[in-house]
C-alpha positions in Angstrom: -16.0 -3.2 0.9 -17.3 -4.4 4.3 -14.9 -3.4 7.1 -17.6 -4.0 9.6 -17.5 -7.8 8.8 -14.2 -8.4 10.4 -11.2 -7.1 12.2 -7.8 -7.3 10.6 -6.6 -10.9 10.6 -3.6 -11.8 12.7 -1.9 -13.5 9.8 -0.6 -17.0 9.3 1.9 -19.1 11.1 4.6 -17.5 13.2 7.9 -17.1 11.2 9.7 -19.7 13.3 7.5 -22.5 12.0 8.7 -21.8 8.5 12.4 -21.8 9.3 14.8 -24.7 9.4 17.7 -26.2 7.5 18.5 -24.4 4.2 17.9 -27.7 2.3 15.6 -30.6 2.9 16.4 -34.1 1.7 12.8 -34.9 0.7 12.3 -31.7 -1.2 12.4 -32.1 -5.0 13.6 -28.6 -5.5 16.4 -28.7 -2.9 18.0 -31.5 -5.0 18.9 -28.9 -7.5 18.9 -28.8 -11.3 20.6 -32.1 -11.6 18.3 -34.0 -9.2 15.1 -33.9 -11.3 13.7 -35.7 -14.3 14.0 -32.8 -16.7 17.0 -30.8 -17.9 17.1 -27.2 -16.7 16.7 -24.6 -19.4 18.5 -22.1 -17.2 20.8 -22.2 -14.1 22.3 -19.3 -12.1 25.3 -20.0 -9.9 27.4 -18.1 -7.4 30.0 -19.2 -4.8 27.3 -21.3 -3.0 26.5 -23.2 -6.2 23.1 -22.9 -7.9 20.7 -20.3 -6.5 18.0 -20.3 -9.3 17.0 -22.7 -12.1 14.2 -23.2 -14.6 12.8 -26.6 -15.4 9.6 -27.9 -17.2 6.7 -28.4 -14.8 6.4 -32.1 -13.9 2.6 -31.8 -13.4 1.5 -29.2 -16.0 -2.1 -28.2 -16.8 -1.0 -27.9 -20.4 1.5 -29.8 -22.5 3.7 -28.8 -25.5 2.8 -32.0 -27.4 -0.8 -31.0 -27.9 -1.9 -28.9 -30.8 -3.8 -25.6 -30.3 -6.5 -26.6 -32.8 -10.2 -25.7 -32.2 -12.9 -28.2 -32.7 -16.6 -28.5 -32.2 -18.8 -31.2 -30.7 -22.3 -30.0 -31.6 -22.7 -26.7 -29.7 -19.5 -27.2 -27.6 -16.2 -25.6 -28.7 -12.9 -26.8 -27.4 -9.2 -26.3 -28.1 -6.3 -28.7 -27.7 -4.5 -28.5 -24.3 -1.3 -27.0 -25.7 0.9 -24.9 -23.5 4.5 -24.5 -22.2 4.7 -24.8 -18.4 7.9 -24.0 -16.4 8.8 -23.9 -12.8 11.4 -21.3 -11.6 13.1 -22.6 -8.5 14.0 -19.3 -6.9 16.4 -20.1 -4.1 18.7 -22.8 -2.9 17.3 -22.0 0.6 14.2 -24.2 1.3 12.8 -21.4 3.4 14.2 -18.5 1.4 11.1 -16.6 0.6 11.3 -13.6 -1.8 11.2 -11.0 0.9 14.2 -12.6 2.7 16.5 -12.8 -0.3 19.2 -10.3 -1.4 18.4 -7.6 -3.9 20.6 -9.1 -6.5 18.8 -12.4 -6.3 15.4 -10.8 -6.7 16.6 -8.8 -9.6 17.9 -11.9 -11.2 14.5 -13.6 -10.7 12.8 -10.7 -12.5 15.4 -10.8 -15.2 14.7 -14.5 -15.6 11.0 -13.8 -15.9 11.8 -11.3 -18.6 14.0 -13.6 -20.5 11.7 -16.6 -20.4 8.8 -14.4 -21.5 10.8 -13.2 -24.5 11.7 -16.8 -25.4 8.1 -18.1 -25.2 6.7 -15.2 -27.3 9.0 -16.3 -30.1 6.7 -19.4 -30.5 3.9 -18.4 -32.9 1.5 -20.7 -31.1 1.8 -18.6 -27.9 -0.7 -15.7 -27.4 -0.3 -15.0 -23.7 2.4 -15.6 -21.0 1.3 -15.9 -17.4 3.7 -15.6 -14.5 2.7 -16.2 -10.9 3.9 -17.3 -7.5 1.8 -19.3 -5.0 3.1 -19.0 -1.5 1.4 -21.2 1.1 -1.5 -23.7 0.9 -4.2 -21.1 1.0 -2.6 -19.6 -2.2 -2.5 -23.0 -3.9 1.1 -24.0 -3.3 1.8 -27.7 -3.2 5.5 -27.2 -2.3 6.9 -24.9 0.4 10.2 -24.4 -1.4 10.1 -20.9 -3.0 9.2 -21.2 -6.7 7.2 -19.4 -9.4 5.4 -20.7 -12.5 5.4 -19.6 -16.1 2.7 -20.7 -18.5 2.7 -19.8 -22.2 -0.7 -20.5 -23.7 -2.4 -20.3 -27.1 -5.4 -18.1 -26.1 -6.1 -14.9 -24.3 -8.1 -15.9 -21.2 -11.5 -14.4 -20.9 -10.7 -12.3 -17.8 -7.7 -10.7 -19.5 -9.8 -10.1 -22.7 -12.5 -8.4 -20.7 -10.0 -6.1 -19.0 -8.4 -5.3 -22.3 -11.7 -4.4 -23.9 -12.6 -2.2 -20.9 -9.3 -0.4 -21.1 -9.7 0.0 -24.8 -13.1 1.7 -24.3 -11.6 4.0 -21.7 -8.8 4.9 -24.1 -11.2 5.6 -26.9 -13.3 7.9 -24.7 -10.6 9.6 -22.7 -7.6 9.5 -25.1 -5.2 8.1 -22.5 -4.1 4.9 -20.9 -6.4 4.2 -17.9 -3.6 2.9 -15.7 -1.4 6.0 -16.4 -4.5 8.1 -15.6 -5.2 6.3 -12.4 -1.5 6.4 -11.3 -1.6 10.2 -11.5 -4.9 10.3 -9.7 -3.6 8.1 -6.9 -0.4 10.2 -6.6 -2.4 13.5 -6.5 -4.9 12.1 -3.9 -2.2 10.3 -1.9 -4.9 8.2 -0.1 -3.8 4.7 -1.2 -0.1 5.2 -2.0 2.4 3.1 0.0 5.5 4.4 -1.6 6.9 5.7 -4.9 10.2 6.0 -6.6 11.1 7.7 -9.9 10.2 4.4 -11.7 7.6 2.5 -9.7 4.5 3.3 -7.7 3.1 0.9 -5.0 -0.5 1.4 -3.9 -3.6 -0.4 -2.6 -6.1 -0.2 -5.5 -9.5 1.4 -5.1 -12.1 -1.4 -4.4 -9.3 -3.9 -3.7 -10.4 -7.5 -4.2 -8.8 -8.8 -1.1 -7.5 -7.3 2.2 -4.0 -5.6 1.8 -3.9 -6.2 -2.0 -1.1 -4.2 -3.5 -0.3 -3.2 -7.1 3.1 -2.2 -8.3 3.1 -0.3 -11.5 5.9 1.2 -13.7 5.4 4.9 -13.9 6.4 4.9 -17.6 3.8 3.4 -19.9 4.8 -0.2 -20.7 2.8 -3.3 -21.6 5.1 -6.2 -21.1 8.1 -7.4 -19.2 10.0 -7.8 -22.5 9.8 -4.0 -23.0 11.1 -3.0 -19.6 14.6 -1.3 -19.7 17.0 -2.7 -17.1 16.7 0.2 -14.5 12.9 -0.1 -14.5 13.0 -3.9 -14.2 15.4 -3.6 -11.3 13.2 -1.0 -9.6 10.1 -3.2 -10.0 12.0 -6.2 -8.5 13.3 -4.0 -5.6 9.8 -2.6 -5.0 8.2 -6.1 -5.0 10.7 -7.4 -2.4 10.2 -4.3 -0.2 6.4 -4.5 -0.3 6.4 -8.2 0.5 8.6 -7.4 3.5 6.2 -4.7 4.6 3.2 -7.1 4.3 5.0 -9.8 6.4 6.1 -7.2 9.0 2.5 -6.0 9.3 0.6 -9.3 9.1 3.0 -12.0 10.0 4.1 -14.9 7.7 1.0 -15.2 5.5 0.0 -17.1 2.3 -0.2 -14.9 -0.8 -0.3 -15.0 -4.6 1.9 -12.8 -6.7 0.9 -12.3 -10.3 2.6 -10.4 -13.1 0.0 -9.0 -15.6 1.2 -8.4 -19.1 -0.4 -7.7 -22.5 -1.0 -10.5 -24.9 1.3 -10.9 -27.9 -0.9 -8.7 -30.3 -1.3 -5.9 -27.7 2.3 -5.3 -26.7 2.2 -1.9 -28.5 -1.2 -1.0 -27.1 -1.6 2.5 -25.7 -4.4 1.4 -23.4 -2.7 -1.6 -21.6 -0.2 -1.2 -18.7 1.6 -4.0 -17.1 1.7 -4.5 -13.3 2.6 -6.8 -10.4 -0.2 -7.7 -8.1 0.3 -9.1 -4.5 -2.8 -10.7 -3.1 -2.6 -11.9 0.6 -4.8 -14.9 1.3 -6.2 -14.0 4.7 -9.7 -15.5 4.1 -11.4 -18.1 2.0 -14.2 -17.0 -0.4 -17.5 -18.2 1.0 -21.1 -18.7 -0.3 -21.9 -15.0 -1.1 -18.7 -14.6 -3.2 -19.2 -17.9 -5.0 -22.9 -17.2 -5.7 -22.4 -13.7 -6.9 -18.9 -13.4 -8.1 -18.6 -10.3 -5.9 -15.5 -10.4 -3.6 -16.0 -9.1 -0.1 -13.0 -7.1 1.4 -13.0 -6.4 5.1 -10.1 -3.9 5.0 -10.5 -0.6 3.2 -7.6 0.1 0.8 -7.0 3.5 2.4 -6.6 1.8 5.8 -4.3 -0.9 4.3 -2.1 1.7 2.5 -1.7 3.7 5.7 -0.7 0.7 7.6 1.7 -0.7 5.0 3.2 2.7 4.4 4.1 3.1 8.1 7.7 4.0 8.8 8.0 1.3 11.5 7.7 -1.4 8.7 10.9 -0.2 7.0 12.3 2.5 4.8 9.7 3.7 2.3 12.4 4.1 -0.3 14.7 1.2 0.5 16.7 1.3 -2.7 
């Protein structure tokens, strides 16, 4: 944490530069589920026509035709590039970012995430489902049209495995889920809480990786989207929409990553893993120190970020 290294960034482009016609003729997603090369696996419609659809990724990092077999070349171990990759086109509005959309649309989006996760976990080759949204070029987005990505992969990535093992050790030592423990600690201290409901807590985590990082966590212990009951899934969707609105009201229209962290297939009943949604604003680019050491440098204390994001001027702290 190095607040002396920089003042709070002013944010990204002003909102008016990201507004315009609801649909753009050159946008592959605006063309709708019938305008692409692949058949949609899911389409949601209302009186406007489609407002959400799911299609295979045209440029996937992994492909379903590969086999998840391990092989060695001398000392080097590799695995076939198997994976299921989908794009969730979230809105018929080319500029309809998540924080702008109606509550029912965001709830439908999270319900879609839940349903696609359940579908992919039926495949015995799949060990981990990854869900993320890149918004803006700093966050890695190649298309401005609002969309999320879902990957179903045959391994548990190293960073997730390390976190699982760390949480397992905490559970063995302390006898409780670390996230459940930290939620209660944050609620009692009330230093980094942005807002809370009966079902969800939103806070800036201690030693946040990036400025204004926010975690949204179900208050009931749950490891995976597939295990969330409808009222908690809706509360998590509502809270995510509200927090993104607060971030934009405070910082301007910025680039960000949204990630849904879930347990791997074999740890969905684990008492030590707790699912969450992470929002990571991209206000700065990692530089030499971060690259050389692997140590992120955050110029905004999480206590400061939580106080600013929790301000009443940014919106109702319990908007639902």
